[in-house]
DRENLUM-168179 format. One line per 10 residues: their letters; for each residue x, y negated, z of N, C-alpha, C. Coordinates in pm, whole numbers. Layout:
# DRENLUM-168179
A	X:Y:Z:X:Y:Z:X:Y:Z  ...
//
This chain:
# DRENLUM-168179
MPMRILHIAP	92:116:-5:4:7:-3:89:-133:-9  64:-214:-100:147:-347:-96:140:-413:47  262:-471:76:267:-536:209:299:-681:184  277:-764:276:324:-911:273:449:-919:371  567:-937:320:704:-918:393:758:-1052:395  814:-1077:508:906:-1205:526:1027:-1171:589  1140:-1203:508:1280:-1190:555:1318:-1323:612  1382:-1322:725:1421:-1452:796:1586:-1420:800  1661:-1514:753:1803:-1497:755:1874:-1628:788  1991:-1636:852:2059:-1761:864:2095:-1818:721
QNISDVPMTL	2158:-1712:637:2175:-1761:505:2171:-1628:412  2177:-1656:291:2168:-1533:191:2295:-1474:182  2349:-1425:299:2479:-1370:306:2512:-1250:205  2601:-1280:113:2644:-1189:4:2539:-1158:-88  2419:-1217:-84:2296:-1180:-148:2226:-1068:-114  2259:-1012:6:2188:-885:63:2036:-922:94  2000:-1025:168:1861:-1054:190:1788:-1059:61  1828:-1134:-37:1773:-1163:-155:1747:-1049:-243  1859:-962:-229:1846:-831:-314:1728:-753:-255  1715:-736:-109:1597:-669:-61:1445:-720:-107
VRAERALGHD	1461:-838:-110:1335:-918:-146:1315:-888:-302  1411:-891:-392:1382:-863:-526:1323:-723:-537  1391:-610:-461:1357:-471:-458:1210:-457:-412  1173:-542:-313:1035:-522:-257:930:-580:-366  969:-685:-422:881:-738:-522:870:-643:-655  976:-572:-686:975:-481:-796:881:-364:-757  871:-333:-632:778:-235:-582:637:-263:-565  603:-402:-577:478:-434:-576:442:-503:-448  537:-539:-361:515:-608:-236:521:-758:-249  465:-850:-172:467:-995:-166:573:-1022:-63
SRLVTFYRDP	704:-1029:-121:810:-1051:-35:880:-1182:-42  919:-1238:67:971:-1374:66:1090:-1383:159  1183:-1473:122:1298:-1503:224:1308:-1633:250  1338:-1662:379:1363:-1797:430:1503:-1808:499  1583:-1895:455:1704:-1913:518:1721:-2043:591  1809:-2042:690:1835:-2171:768:1916:-2260:695  1997:-2219:611:2102:-2308:534:2152:-2226:406  2193:-2290:314:2269:-2241:192:2383:-2172:217  2402:-2047:153:2540:-1992:144:2622:-2065:48  2746:-2104:100:2822:-2191:14:2874:-2125:-113
RGYDEDMCLE	2852:-1994:-149:2897:-1944:-267:2784:-1953:-378  2665:-2019:-349:2558:-2039:-438:2486:-1925:-481  2453:-1824:-387:2348:-1728:-426:2226:-1783:-450  2131:-1698:-505:1993:-1738:-531:1918:-1777:-386  1826:-1877:-389:1756:-1902:-268:1598:-1887:-297  1537:-1849:-205:1369:-1851:-222:1320:-1970:-145  1328:-1972:-18:1299:-2079:67:1415:-2118:163  1470:-2242:135:1574:-2286:232:1539:-2398:313  1546:-2384:440:1485:-2502:523:1605:-2605:541  1738:-2584:503:1843:-2685:514:1849:-2737:649
LPLVRSVAVQ	1841:-2662:767:1856:-2712:898:1980:-2756:916  1983:-2886:995:2105:-2955:1021:2180:-2884:1147  2316:-2946:1157:2406:-2904:1269:2427:-2756:1269  2486:-2701:1130:2513:-2571:1122:2658:-2544:1085  2682:-2612:945:2797:-2576:891:2899:-2709:877  2863:-2820:920:2939:-2933:911:3081:-2915:979  3173:-2991:944:3304:-2972:1012:3300:-3009:1163  3231:-3103:1188:3210:-3136:1327:3148:-3033:1419  3037:-2959:1367:2986:-2850:1425:3077:-2743:1446  3162:-2712:1338:3257:-2596:1349:3365:-2628:1460
RLKRWVSDPQ	3394:-2752:1468:3502:-2794:1580:3430:-2770:1720  3327:-2816:1727:3248:-2800:1854:3235:-2648:1894  3207:-2568:1797:3192:-2431:1842:3326:-2375:1894  3447:-2422:1829:3565:-2377:1868:3589:-2414:2028  3543:-2537:2056:3561:-2590:2200:3458:-2509:2296  3333:-2480:2256:3238:-2444:2353:3205:-2300:2350  3219:-2226:2247:3189:-2096:2231:3298:-1993:2285  3245:-1865:2310:3336:-1754:2352:3445:-1743:2244  3571:-1758:2279:3679:-1720:2174:3670:-1587:2114  3609:-1487:2183:3591:-1348:2123:3484:-1357:2009
RQRVDNLARP	3388:-1431:2035:3293:-1444:1932:3356:-1514:1794  3450:-1580:1805:3500:-1642:1683:3618:-1566:1617  3647:-1451:1680:3754:-1386:1630:3704:-1267:1510  3735:-1312:1390:3708:-1213:1268:3824:-1158:1218  3820:-1032:1211:3945:-956:1161:3896:-817:1103  3978:-730:1055:3934:-610:1010:3964:-496:1094  3955:-520:1223:3958:-404:1331:3812:-371:1376  3806:-249:1398:3680:-198:1470:3679:-259:1612  3564:-284:1670:3540:-329:1802:3542:-217:1901  3586:-233:2032:3585:-127:2127:3437:-74:2143
TGEGPPVWRP	3418:45:2157:3302:120:2174:3269:177:2333  3161:217:2344:3130:294:2470:3055:219:2576  3036:82:2547:2979:-7:2647:2848:-55:2592  2792:-12:2482:2673:-65:2425:2716:-181:2348  2589:-226:2274:2629:-342:2178:2673:-466:2249  2749:-548:2188:2763:-688:2236:2637:-759:2247  2635:-861:2344:2517:-926:2356:2549:-1071:2356  2474:-1148:2287:2492:-1295:2279:2438:-1368:2413  2524:-1449:2470:2474:-1543:2586:2553:-1668:2554  2489:-1779:2597:2571:-1891:2587:2704:-1899:2687
HGAAERWLVA	2806:-1933:2632:2938:-1927:2699:2961:-2006:2821  2861:-2109:2826:2874:-2212:2937:2758:-2319:2927  2774:-2418:3022:2667:-2522:3010:2673:-2596:2888  2803:-2615:2836:2814:-2710:2715:2736:-2640:2595  2780:-2497:2576:2698:-2443:2457:2563:-2429:2471  2503:-2395:2596:2363:-2389:2616:2288:-2524:2587  2370:-2625:2614:2306:-2766:2599:2310:-2792:2456  2406:-2750:2360:2418:-2783:2221:2311:-2694:2145  2292:-2581:2190:2200:-2474:2118:2071:-2543:2146  2026:-2589:2263:1901:-2658:2284:1872:-2767:2211
LRERLWQRKI	1979:-2856:2204:1964:-2983:2128:1949:-2953:1972  2013:-2857:1923:2000:-2825:1784:1854:-2779:1760  1811:-2682:1848:1679:-2643:1835:1570:-2738:1823  1583:-2831:1926:1484:-2944:1930:1485:-3026:1800  1603:-3040:1744:1617:-3117:1615:1544:-3033:1491  1553:-2905:1516:1516:-2810:1408:1353:-2788:1428  1283:-2804:1538:1155:-2772:1564:1049:-2823:1459  1051:-2958:1436:960:-3000:1339:963:-2945:1223  1088:-2934:1158:1080:-2889:1018:1029:-2742:1018  1069:-2673:1124:1032:-2525:1122:869:-2506:1141
QRWMQEVDFW	812:-2590:1217:675:-2589:1241:594:-2626:1122  643:-2733:1035:583:-2763:913:588:-2670:815  715:-2592:807:716:-2488:706:629:-2367:744  616:-2337:876:542:-2227:913:392:-2245:879  354:-2365:878:207:-2391:839:187:-2388:681  300:-2439:616:291:-2429:455:282:-2277:401  358:-2182:470:354:-2045:430:268:-1955:491  183:-2002:588:105:-1935:670:161:-1811:731  266:-1845:811:365:-1769:877:321:-1649:956  208:-1679:1026:153:-1557:1123:85:-1455:1062
NFDVYEFDAG	50:-1456:908:-16:-1365:853:67:-1274:764  185:-1254:778:269:-1158:705:241:-1026:785  275:-915:711:266:-774:765:391:-736:848  495:-767:778:629:-719:838:715:-831:851  796:-856:935:896:-968:943:1032:-892:967  1126:-930:880:1258:-860:887:1360:-966:932  1442:-952:1035:1534:-1052:1075:1660:-1015:1026  1709:-1059:904:1823:-1007:856:1951:-1087:915  2019:-1033:1005:2106:-1078:1097:2077:-1088:1247  1966:-1049:1268:1901:-1042:1400:1888:-1167:1468
LDFYRDGRIV	1853:-1277:1401:1835:-1407:1463:1704:-1452:1447  1639:-1504:1551:1524:-1585:1554:1557:-1733:1522  1457:-1810:1496:1492:-1947:1475:1548:-2012:1612  1510:-1941:1721:1537:-2003:1850:1601:-1896:1927  1707:-1906:2028:1790:-1814:2078:1709:-1745:2212  1598:-1815:2235:1517:-1754:2340:1416:-1643:2287  1418:-1638:2145:1332:-1555:2076:1168:-1591:2087  1137:-1703:2095:993:-1724:2109:915:-1698:2002  962:-1694:1869:886:-1667:1765:863:-1512:1759  970:-1423:1769:974:-1297:1758:866:-1231:1878
RRLKQIGKRV	890:-1296:1995:815:-1262:2100:646:-1277:2069  631:-1391:2014:484:-1410:1971:446:-1317:1869  524:-1290:1772:488:-1180:1673:444:-1049:1736  520:-1002:1836:496:-879:1897:355:-894:1986  332:-1015:2031:211:-1028:2104:86:-1015:2008  94:-1045:1882:-22:-1045:1781:-13:-925:1714  81:-821:1743:83:-691:1686:139:-674:1552  238:-762:1539:317:-756:1408:441:-662:1406  480:-598:1297:602:-516:1289:707:-599:1252  820:-547:1330:958:-622:1325:1049:-528:1305
VVAYTGSDLR	1142:-568:1197:1273:-510:1152:1379:-592:1188  1485:-542:1244:1610:-615:1273:1720:-545:1187  1784:-623:1099:1892:-576:1001:2021:-648:1031  2131:-568:1050:2266:-629:1059:2352:-606:939  2417:-703:908:2502:-702:775:2647:-706:785  2713:-739:908:2849:-733:914:2884:-803:1048  2952:-921:1049:3020:-974:1176:2898:-1019:1265  2775:-1023:1222:2658:-1078:1307:2660:-992:1440  2681:-867:1419:2676:-770:1543:2819:-768:1612  2929:-771:1519:3051:-734:1577:3089:-870:1679
TRGIIPAVDA	3084:-976:1626:3115:-1090:1695:3010:-1168:1772  2900:-1193:1710:2796:-1266:1793:2728:-1168:1895  2691:-1046:1848:2633:-961:1918:2465:-966:1903  2378:-879:1977:2236:-888:1966:2186:-1014:2048  2077:-1058:2007:1994:-1154:2068:1904:-1075:2153  1892:-1075:2290:1808:-973:2368:1656:-983:2331  1609:-1103:2317:1465:-1098:2292:1441:-1047:2158  1509:-1067:2058:1489:-1005:1922:1511:-864:1907  1618:-812:1987:1651:-665:1999:1525:-601:2058  1465:-664:2172:1360:-595:2257:1238:-583:2171
AADLRITFEW	1219:-679:2065:1104:-668:1983:1101:-570:1857  1215:-517:1830:1241:-459:1719:1163:-324:1716  1080:-293:1607:1029:-155:1590:1130:-75:1518  1211:-131:1441:1319:-60:1367:1457:-155:1359  1561:-75:1408:1695:-147:1384:1788:-70:1284  1814:-165:1189:1903:-101:1085:2026:-176:1073  2133:-111:1005:2254:-160:974:2300:-121:837  2371:-217:758:2450:-174:647:2604:-143:665  2644:-154:793:2774:-148:824:2807:-11:897  2897:80:860:2922:202:919:2970:187:1065
DHLDLDDRLM	3064:78:1078:3129:69:1226:3018:14:1322  2911:-29:1274:2808:-80:1376:2740:51:1458  2750:161:1403:2696:269:1462:2775:310:1593  2904:280:1605:2974:302:1710:2943:192:1811  2899:81:1763:2856:-33:1875:2716:-12:1932  2629:59:1846:2493:61:1897:2422:200:1828  2428:281:1911:2371:411:1866:2224:424:1832  2154:310:1856:2003:301:1821:1987:269:1680  2089:223:1605:2077:177:1468:2064:281:1379  1982:267:1274:1972:338:1150:2065:299:1043
HVLFPFEPER	2150:365:986:2241:329:861:2174:340:748  2177:232:664:2142:244:516:2240:179:439  2267:233:324:2375:175:234:2334:40:179  2425:-61:148:2393:-180:111:2315:-172:-16  2205:-252:-28:2114:-255:-139:2199:-319:-260  2176:-283:-364:2262:-329:-475:2184:-324:-624  2214:-402:-722:2133:-402:-842:2241:-385:-968  2283:-260:-979:2377:-222:-1096:2334:-295:-1219  2208:-273:-1254:2157:-330:-1381:2182:-486:-1400  2220:-563:-1301:2256:-709:-1318:2398:-723:-1361
FAFRIREARS	2475:-608:-1387:2613:-631:-1411:2646:-536:-1551  2717:-597:-1638:2753:-535:-1756:2875:-435:-1739  2844:-311:-1747:2978:-218:-1721:3046:-222:-1864  3186:-205:-1844:3260:-186:-1967:3388:-112:-1930  3453:-37:-2033:3565:28:-2003:3695:-76:-2026  3779:-86:-1959:3892:-172:-1981:4012:-90:-2031  3997:-105:-2178:4109:-29:-2267:4251:-79:-2223  4354:11:-2216:4487:-4:-2194:4537:-98:-2321  4609:-214:-2285:4670:-295:-2383:4811:-328:-2340  4870:-389:-2436:5017:-427:-2402:5016:-575:-2340
RPVRIGHAPT	4965:-573:-2203:4948:-697:-2124:4965:-662:-1990  4991:-761:-1912:4990:-743:-1761:4878:-675:-1709  4871:-564:-1618:4761:-514:-1561:4722:-619:-1455  4587:-656:-1457:4538:-767:-1368:4472:-700:-1245  4521:-737:-1127:4481:-676:-1005:4407:-781:-918  4275:-762:-896:4194:-872:-818:4175:-840:-676  4158:-950:-607:4138:-938:-463:4044:-1072:-433  3936:-1054:-351:3840:-1157:-338:3796:-1173:-190  3880:-1233:-103:3861:-1245:33:3763:-1358:62  3655:-1332:132:3576:-1447:192:3650:-1502:326
NRAAKGSDVI	3698:-1394:384:3779:-1433:501:3908:-1350:513  4029:-1408:490:4134:-1329:469:4175:-1242:603  4147:-1281:711:4182:-1199:825:4076:-1061:821  3953:-1083:776:3864:-969:769:3912:-876:661  3972:-908:571:4020:-818:459:4155:-766:458  4244:-814:554:4373:-773:549:4451:-826:447  4426:-961:398:4462:-1018:283:4615:-1047:275  4662:-1090:393:4799:-1103:403:4884:-988:361  4846:-872:405:4913:-739:379:4907:-717:229  4784:-723:174:4753:-697:28:4849:-786:-60
LAVLQQLQTE	4846:-918:-36:4900:-1002:-115:5060:-987:-116  5103:-952:-7:5261:-931:12:5290:-800:-58  5206:-699:-71:5236:-573:-147:5221:-627:-299  5121:-700:-333:5118:-729:-483:5239:-815:-526  5279:-894:-434:5390:-975:-471:5518:-898:-488  5537:-793:-410:5637:-707:-418:5631:-620:-546  5493:-579:-588:5481:-519:-708:5513:-590:-835  5494:-712:-822:5533:-801:-936:5679:-784:-979  5760:-744:-902:5900:-730:-928:5931:-603:-990  5836:-505:-980:5856:-376:-1039:5763:-337:-1163
RDIEIVLIEH	5653:-399:-1172:5554:-374:-1282:5516:-514:-1349  5461:-499:-1478:5412:-610:-1542:5263:-623:-1483  5230:-692:-1390:5104:-722:-1322:5083:-863:-1298  4939:-900:-1297:4899:-1034:-1261:4800:-1038:-1155  4824:-1104:-1051:4749:-1109:-931:4643:-1206:-953  4509:-1164:-942:4387:-1241:-963:4330:-1277:-824  4361:-1384:-767:4299:-1403:-630:4173:-1501:-661  4062:-1423:-597:3923:-1498:-614:3884:-1543:-505  3891:-1671:-474:3870:-1723:-334:3818:-1858:-342  3721:-1893:-251:3653:-2028:-236:3586:-2068:-378
LPYREAIARK	3531:-1971:-452:3463:-2011:-587:3307:-1989:-570  3243:-2052:-650:3091:-2013:-653:3069:-1868:-717  2953:-1819:-668:2937:-1683:-702:2969:-1646:-842  2903:-1710:-940:2896:-1682:-1075:3029:-1696:-1136  3109:-1791:-1089:3262:-1808:-1143:3338:-1696:-1078  3317:-1655:-946:3397:-1547:-886:3365:-1404:-966  3246:-1376:-1008:3209:-1263:-1093:3271:-1272:-1215  3280:-1380:-1292:3353:-1398:-1421:3495:-1364:-1400  3565:-1409:-1289:3693:-1382:-1283:3722:-1233:-1250  3634:-1170:-1155:3657:-1048:-1123:3632:-951:-1244
DTCDIFIDQI	3554:-1002:-1368:3536:-907:-1473:3666:-911:-1551  3751:-1003:-1541:3891:-987:-1633:3991:-895:-1548  3958:-834:-1434:4068:-749:-1385:4048:-598:-1423  4153:-545:-1413:4177:-378:-1448:4160:-293:-1313  4212:-370:-1201:4202:-286:-1065:4147:-395:-982  4083:-350:-868:4030:-443:-766:4061:-386:-628  4101:-466:-538:4125:-424:-403:4022:-499:-308  3946:-429:-241:3845:-489:-156:3903:-531:-26  3951:-427:47:4017:-459:184:4095:-344:236  4164:-377:330:4227:-272:428:4180:-290:563
GDLGYGINAL	4179:-189:637:4132:-195:786:4030:-107:824  3966:-139:927:3889:-22:989:3721:-27:960  3690:-144:871:3541:-168:857:3482:-129:727  3553:-58:621:3491:3:517:3473:-105:423  3404:-63:287:3389:-146:179:3257:-241:185  3258:-339:114:3152:-437:119:3098:-471:-28  3008:-568:-41:2953:-596:-164:3052:-633:-270  3169:-681:-235:3281:-719:-351:3302:-590:-416  3316:-473:-329:3354:-347:-394:3253:-294:-486  3135:-307:-450:3026:-263:-537:3000:-330:-663
EALALGIPTC	3042:-465:-659:3043:-566:-783:3150:-508:-866  3271:-472:-825:3374:-420:-900:3340:-275:-953  3267:-192:-886:3221:-74:-953:3125:-83:-1048  3043:-186:-1035:2932:-202:-1134:3000:-248:-1262  3104:-344:-1259:3167:-391:-1379:3250:-279:-1443  3292:-183:-1389:3379:-76:-1441:3524:-83:-1408  3543:-148:-1280:3674:-179:-1218:3707:-58:-1129  3819:16:-1130:3860:112:-1022:3890:22:-897  3853:68:-786:3840:-9:-665:3912:64:-548  4009:-8:-494:4069:36:-375:4006:-33:-243
TGLVPAFKRA	4006:47:-151:3958:-13:-21:3974:95:104  3984:29:219:3982:120:341:3849:175:360  3826:287:424:3695:349:442:3682:403:590  3573:413:627:3520:448:762:3511:600:769  3563:669:854:3548:827:867:3405:866:837  3301:794:901:3164:855:890:3123:840:745  3170:741:674:3124:737:529:3187:855:444  3315:868:482:3385:979:399:3310:1114:430  3256:1141:555:3194:1280:575:3049:1269:501  2989:1156:486:2861:1152:437:2854:1148:294
YPDHPFVEVD	2967:1104:219:2982:1081:83:3130:1117:38  3152:1265:50:3280:1298:-12:3304:1281:-148  3200:1259:-219:3207:1239:-374:3233:1087:-407  3266:1011:-324:3282:870:-337:3396:845:-446  3381:729:-521:3487:711:-622:3597:611:-586  3604:575:-460:3694:472:-420:3835:536:-401  3930:439:-423:4070:490:-398:4111:429:-253  4120:528:-157:4130:490:-23:4280:454:2  4288:316:61:4412:269:94:4419:208:240  4545:198:281:4567:145:417:4700:68:392
RRNLKDALLA	4747:-7:501:4880:-77:483:5001:0:439  4982:146:489:5105:239:458:5108:278:303  4985:315:254:4998:376:112:4951:277:20  4926:159:36:4871:63:-54:4959:58:-186  5096:32:-158:5172:11:-292:5189:131:-364  5189:253:-317:5195:379:-387:5075:406:-459  4945:377:-396:4828:385:-461:4800:295:-578  4852:183:-577:4849:83:-682:4938:135:-795  5065:158:-746:5148:210:-849:5090:337:-948  5020:410:-886:4961:534:-949:4857:493:-1052
LIDDAARRRR	4773:382:-1014:4680:344:-1092:4741:242:-1204  4832:161:-1175:4900:84:-1275:4957:179:-1400  5003:277:-1352:5072:369:-1456:4989:468:-1524  4856:483:-1483:4785:582:-1540:4651:524:-1596  4645:479:-1711:4518:423:-1763:4408:502:-1773  4444:640:-1808:4342:732:-1810:4268:764:-1698  4344:750:-1582:4274:769:-1439:4187:648:-1408  4230:535:-1453:4148:426:-1428:4018:437:-1491  4009:476:-1606:3897:502:-1695:3805:600:-1626  3864:706:-1584:3783:815:-1509:3726:758:-1383
LAEQGRRWLE	3787:687:-1308:3741:621:-1183:3631:528:-1223  3655:445:-1323:3542:346:-1355:3411:413:-1393  3414:509:-1481:3290:589:-1502:3236:660:-1391  3316:727:-1313:3259:778:-1190:3200:672:-1095  3262:566:-1088:3218:469:-991:3083:395:-1014  3061:382:-1153:2936:333:-1186:2822:425:-1168  2858:553:-1206:2743:653:-1178:2718:662:-1030  2826:674:-943:2797:689:-807:2722:575:-746  2750:450:-798:2696:330:-754:2533:338:-793  2495:374:-900:2358:386:-939:2282:497:-872
RHHDSRAIVQ	2362:603:-823:2293:713:-760:2265:682:-612  2351:606:-552:2343:578:-395:2314:451:-359  2318:344:-436:2311:199:-385:2195:135:-448  2110:203:-531:1986:132:-581:1908:56:-479  1879:-58:-501:1809:-134:-396:1676:-97:-380  1586:-47:-476:1459:-5:-453:1456:131:-368  1541:217:-397:1539:334:-318:1579:296:-182  1677:208:-148:1708:169:-12:1596:101:51  1515:20:-11:1393:-46:62:1295:65:77  1262:154:-8:1189:279:24:1213:341:144
RIHRALEERS	1338:367:168:1384:433:276:1348:361:414  1382:222:420:1354:137:520:1214:146:555  1119:120:455:979:123:475:930:260:530  984:371:474:932:485:541:986:510:675  1089:462:716:1141:474:853:1059:373:934  1021:256:886:939:175:967:793:236:1005  750:293:894:614:355:908:617:474:1006  723:545:1012:756:664:1100:743:607:1239  830:501:1261:852:448:1393:703:392:1443  636:315:1346:498:270:1392:421:388:1436
QETATTQAKT	407:489:1363:319:597:1407:365:671:1531  491:672:1566:538:720:1681:500:633:1786  509:506:1778:473:402:1890:319:417:1914  232:428:1799:101:438:1817:47:569:1892  130:656:1853:97:812:1932:128:785:2088  256:735:2114:299:700:2242:176:621:2334  142:517:2253:43:424:2331:-93:493:2352  -124:585:2252:-257:649:2262:-240:746:2392  -126:810:2393:-106:925:2505:-109:855:2640  -50:728:2652:-49:664:2778:-183:596:2815
TLSGNAE	-267:564:2702:-396:514:2748:-484:636:2788  -474:752:2720:-546:868:2769:-510:906:2916  -393:907:2940:-329:944:3078:-374:845:3186  -372:703:3152:-430:620:3242:-585:637:3272  -649:658:3159:-802:680:3177:-828:821:3263  -755:917:3244:-768:1042:3323:-753:1007:3476  -654:927:3494:-631:912:3649:-752:822:3713
//
């Protein structure tokens, strides 16, 4: 049955929220996305509130002064496990005051937008990144009071560094993640692969020619990708092979894709966190892709097409690819087929919806049993 679905996200991070929306629309649902602010890379938007005091230089400096330093640490290492998911709380009086001030400034614009879209009459509300408009969770708490279904989805550093927002977490009917390492932080999460649209990318085989082999790397955050190690290895390789380094950084999305499409080999990242959307874009274009992988992923998908790398084997793995054009072609063909088989956005959305329906039925059954037990007493 078609549903009316609203995705709420701070930004259209890596186009993941909007990809979910497009998939739901293709399946016949009335799906919308509202973002607090625009992603600087220029991904498509649906409804953007352009809320103030989020990304300005002054705000970023204030965050460094008043926020927990651990929440500002972005790297390529897995977080310690065994103590439950990290939880967001204001770091002190200054951060508590600044958050409250920002939310007061946001309130009028949010309320006006909620009236315009008939906010309270959607069927499902998905909080992509686990954030309410307000840190006290007043919106999601009201949604639960009127019987709405709530999904919380984590996409990356939102859970690693910020942590859960207690009120949002408590309201969730279904908690999902697109990141394998999150399962070690919160065992209540259901993992689904990143939603992707291979059909939006033109696959082509890169024939071997008498020119430098172009090796691409596209860090959004260098620390999170292990970029310093990657670039050092590439610079060393330049003294041994005819290669060209293609660094794709701080570019609008469409320009970044155009540069990536010129590459013969792509390196996503090294570290503990596994591959991301960058790697999927490369596979879709027909580019053999090197990345670090999470053990749980390798167990679940032993047929994966990635060239697994870390700081110890990166140079040798690249040399093997540079010197073997036939292997690059095989990996390119394998990668596109694997991507279409496992990452199709519509199949992933259907899996999320089935899981939500199952959880809703379980909740209804539990409530009915509780009511019957109470009446019997």
